[in-house]
C-alpha positions in Angstrom: -20.8 7.9 -12.0 -17.7 9.2 -13.0 -14.2 10.0 -11.7 -15.0 13.5 -10.4 -18.7 12.2 -8.6 -16.6 9.8 -6.6 -14.1 12.4 -5.3 -17.2 14.1 -4.5 -18.2 11.2 -2.7 -15.8 10.2 -0.9 -15.2 13.3 1.0 -17.8 12.2 3.0 -15.7 9.6 4.1 -11.9 11.3 5.1 -10.3 7.9 6.3 -11.4 6.5 3.0 -7.6 4.4 1.7 -5.6 6.2 -0.8 -6.6 2.6 -2.8 -10.0 3.9 -3.1 -9.8 7.5 -4.5 -10.1 8.4 -8.6 -7.0 8.9 -8.5 -5.8 5.7 -7.4 -8.5 4.2 -10.7 -6.6 6.8 -13.1 -3.2 4.9 -12.3 -4.4 2.0 -12.8 -6.5 2.2 -15.5 -3.2 3.0 -17.1 -2.3 -0.2 -16.9 -4.5 -2.6 -18.2 -7.5 -2.3 -15.6 -11.1 -0.9 -16.1 -12.0 1.4 -13.4 -16.3 1.5 -12.1 -17.6 3.2 -9.1 -20.9 2.3 -7.4 -22.8 3.8 -5.0 -25.4 3.8 -2.2 -26.8 5.9 0.4 -24.3 4.7 3.2 -21.5 3.0 1.0 -19.9 2.9 -2.3 -16.5 1.2 -3.9 -14.6 2.0 -6.9 -14.2 -1.2 -8.7 -11.1 -2.1 -10.7 -11.3 -4.5 -13.9 -8.8 -7.3 -15.0 -9.3 -8.0 -18.8 -8.7 -12.1 -19.1 -9.1 -14.1 -21.8 -12.6 -15.5 -23.5 -13.9 -11.8 -22.2 -14.1 -12.2 -18.9 -12.3 -10.6 -16.4 -11.3 -10.7 -13.3 -12.7 -7.5 -10.4 -11.2 -6.3 -7.5 -11.9 -3.7 -4.7 -8.4 -2.6 -3.1 -9.0 -1.0 0.8 -13.1 -1.0 0.6 -15.7 -0.6 -0.3 -16.1 3.1 1.6 -18.6 3.5 4.4 -21.1 0.7 6.1 -21.1 -1.5 2.6 -22.6 -5.0 4.1 -25.1 -5.7 3.2 -27.1 -2.4 1.5 -23.8 -2.3 -1.5 -23.4 -5.9 -2.6 -26.9 -6.2 -4.9 -25.3 -2.4 -6.8 -21.7 -4.6 -6.6 -22.9 -7.5 -8.2 -24.7 -5.9 -10.8 -21.5 -4.1 -12.0 -19.4 -7.0 -11.8 -22.1 -9.0 -13.8 -21.8 -5.6 -16.2 -18.5 -6.4 -16.7 -18.8 -9.6 -16.9 -16.2 -10.5 -14.0 -15.9 -14.8 -13.0 -15.1 -13.5 -9.4 -14.7 -10.6 -7.2 -11.9 -9.8 -4.4 -12.0 -7.5 -2.5 -9.8 -6.6 0.7 -11.3 -4.3 3.3 -9.6 -1.5 5.0 -10.3 -2.9 8.4 -8.5 -4.5 11.4 -9.1 -8.2 11.8 -12.5 -8.7 13.0 -14.5 -12.2 13.7 -17.4 -10.2 13.5 -16.6 -9.0 9.8 -15.4 -12.2 8.6 -18.2 -14.0 9.9 -20.5 -11.6 7.4 -18.2 -11.4 5.1 -19.0 -15.4 4.8 -22.6 -15.3 5.1 -22.5 -13.5 2.2 -21.2 -16.0 0.1 -17.3 -14.5 0.5 -14.4 -16.7 1.3 -10.9 -16.2 2.4 -8.5 -15.8 -0.4 -5.2 -18.0 -1.1 -4.0 -14.7 -3.1 -3.4 -11.2 -1.4 -2.5 -8.7 -3.2 -1.8 -6.0 -0.4 0.0 -6.8 2.8 -2.4 -8.0 5.4 -0.1 -6.9 8.7 1.6 -3.6 8.4 3.3 -1.0 11.0 1.6 2.4 12.0 3.4 5.0 13.0 1.2 7.8 15.3 2.0 11.3 14.0 0.2 13.1 16.8 3.1 13.7 19.4 5.4 16.5 18.6 8.5 15.3 16.5 11.0 14.8 20.1 7.8 12.3 21.2 7.9 10.8 17.6 11.6 10.5 17.9 11.6 9.3 21.5 9.4 6.2 20.6 11.7 4.7 17.9 14.3 1.9 18.6 17.6 3.5 20.2 19.2 2.0 17.2 16.8 3.8 15.0 17.6 7.0 16.6 21.4 6.8 16.7 20.9 6.1 12.6 19.2 8.9 12.2 21.8 11.0 13.3 24.4 9.1 11.9 23.1 9.8 8.4 23.0 13.8 9.4 26.5 13.5 11.1 27.8 11.3 7.7 26.7 14.0 5.5 23.1 12.8 4.0 21.3 15.3 3.1 17.6 15.0 1.9 15.3 16.7 -0.2 12.1 16.6 -2.2 12.9 15.2 -5.8 11.3 14.9 -9.4 13.3 12.6 -11.3 11.6 9.9 -11.6 13.8 8.2 -13.9 16.7 7.8 -12.1 14.2 6.7 -9.0 12.9 4.4 -11.6 16.2 3.2 -12.5 16.9 3.1 -8.8 14.3 0.5 -8.0 15.5 -2.0 -10.5 18.9 -2.2 -9.3 17.3 -2.6 -5.5 15.1 -5.4 -6.6 18.1 -7.1 -8.4 19.9 -6.9 -5.2 17.1 -7.7 -2.9 14.8 -10.1 -5.0 11.7 -8.5 -5.6 9.6 -7.2 -8.2 9.5 -3.0 -8.8 7.2 -1.2 -11.3 8.6 0.0 -14.2 9.2 4.4 -15.0 5.5 4.9 -16.6 4.1 3.3 -13.7 6.1 5.9 -10.8 5.8 9.1 -13.5 2.0 8.3 -13.8 2.0 8.2 -10.0 3.6 11.3 -9.4 2.0 13.1 -11.8 -1.6 12.0 -10.4 -0.5 12.6 -7.1 1.9 15.2 -6.6 0.3 18.2 -7.9 -2.0 18.4 -4.7 0.3 17.2 -2.3 -0.8 13.3 -2.4 2.5 12.6 -2.9 6.3 13.5 -2.4 9.4 11.9 -4.0 12.8 12.2 -1.2 15.9 11.6 -2.2 19.1 10.8 -0.2 22.4 11.9 -1.8 26.0 11.9 -0.2 27.7 14.7 -1.8 25.7 15.9 -4.6 25.0 11.9 -5.7 21.9 10.0 -5.0 21.9 6.8 -3.0 18.7 6.4 -1.7 15.2 7.4 -2.7 11.5 7.2 -1.9 7.8 8.2 -2.9 5.6 8.5 0.4 2.2 8.9 -0.1 -1.0 11.2 1.7 -5.1 11.7 2.2 -6.5 13.3 4.8 -5.1 12.0 8.1 -3.0 9.8 7.0 0.1 8.8 5.2 1.7 5.8 3.3 4.9 4.4 2.9 4.5 2.3 -0.5 8.4 3.0 -2.8 11.2 2.8 -1.4 15.0 2.3 -3.6 18.6 2.8 -2.5 22.1 1.5 -4.1 24.4 -0.5 -2.8 26.9 2.7 -2.5 26.8 4.7 1.0 24.6 1.6 3.3 27.1 2.2 6.0 25.7 6.0 6.6 22.5 4.7 7.1 20.6 7.1 4.2 17.2 5.1 4.3 16.8 6.0 7.8 17.1 9.6 7.2 14.2 9.8 4.4 11.7 7.6 6.6 12.0 10.5 9.0 12.2 12.9 6.5 9.1 11.6 5.2 7.4 11.3 8.6 8.0 14.8 9.0 6.6 15.8 5.6 3.6 13.7 5.9 3.2 15.3 9.9 3.5 19.0 8.7 0.7 18.4 5.7 -1.4 17.7 8.7 -1.2 13.5 8.4 -1.9 11.7 11.8 -0.7 8.3 11.2 2.2 7.0 8.9 2.0 3.9 7.6 4.8 1.8 6.9 3.1 -0.9 4.5 3.8 -4.0 4.7 5.3 -6.8 7.2 4.9 -10.8 7.7 1.9 -11.6 8.2 3.1 -13.6 11.5 1.8 -12.3 15.0 4.4 -10.1 17.3 5.8 -12.9 19.0 6.3 -14.2 16.4 7.8 -11.6 14.8 10.2 -10.3 17.0 11.4 -14.1 18.1 12.4 -14.7 14.4 13.4 -11.1 12.8 16.8 -11.4 14.3 18.0 -14.8 11.9 15.4 -14.5 9.2 15.7 -12.5 5.7 12.7 -14.3 3.4 9.7 -12.5 2.0 9.3 -9.5 4.1 11.5 -10.2 7.1 14.2 -8.3 5.9 12.0 -5.1 5.8 10.5 -5.7 9.3 14.1 -5.7 11.1 14.3 -2.0 9.7 10.3 -1.1 10.4 10.1 -2.1 13.8 12.6 0.5 14.8 10.7 3.4 14.2 8.4 3.3 17.2 4.7 2.1 15.2 2.3 -0.1 16.1 1.3 -3.6 14.2 -1.8 -3.6 12.8 -3.5 -6.9 11.3 -6.6 -5.9 8.3 -9.1 -7.6 7.0 -6.9 -9.4 4.0 -8.1 -10.3 0.6 -12.2 -12.5 -0.2 -13.2 -14.1 -2.9 -16.9 -13.8 -3.8 -16.9 -16.3 -7.4 -19.0 -16.0 -9.4 -18.6 -18.8 -11.8 -17.4 -21.4 -9.7 -15.5 -23.6 -12.4 -13.5 -20.3 -13.1 -13.0 -19.1 -9.9 -11.1 -22.8 -8.8 -9.3 -22.6 -12.6 -7.9 -19.4 -11.2 -7.4 -20.3 -7.8 -5.6 -23.4 -9.5 -3.3 -21.2 -11.0 -2.1 -19.0 -8.8 -1.1 -21.7 -6.3 1.2 -23.1 -8.9 2.4 -19.8 -9.7 3.3 -19.4 -6.4 5.0 -22.4 -6.0 6.7 -22.4 -9.6 
């Protein structure tokens, strides 16, 4: 199966996550991953393989498999993983947490992973109401900040200066102490998704000078906010709030019914609300921002590992734990 066949196949699954599209596979294949596809009648998967020392690979299925895959697709996945000399398969299903699914995963040899790659918990905004209703569902302070940005002269427009956006993300990453992708990565993503209206890069400007920017993606009726950046200047004019509103309006205009703000702390809603005012570590700072847009908190299944070589899998987990505490 090639990328075109996979693209045609997932047309039958309109809710397929962006990370299971062939365009996403092409993006990752440009940065060290190998892509394979498997399918059965009612299920399929895009599998990424990362080469490791001694000829082994790590297999990874982000936000998949697609369709009713347990147990029908498991033999085909295992076969391809064996061909690629995978010592372990990591999956992150695009499903809301479900105890029955967790039991079925464990019955097929999967165990909860100590390493989650994609955020397990997120906030999703319903875009089906009209714009006034979407605004009305937001926190009062968020609505105020959107209007403040407009009053203070912040202007948002589509942008194609990916190099400037990448530079802005580096400044943001240094200030807020998180990782960032390279210019080449952002450029490849933009080139793959933008021509088909699968993504848009927005910039917020004050007096024609960029102060914040973000890249939003969409497939079918779903949209995702993946990458954002802001400079230290003019932050009091709240440009990031107007940016998010512009992205939501863009997603709604292209037919999306939901907007995923992508990534908050993995804590229950009571803990989130009790602690967000005095915590800023990890994703707590962004939760304070994202909670204001009136979305609903969802917890996905998270990461699950299927070891093919128990010894290498244990070694890998040990290395991951050492790095996380390093």
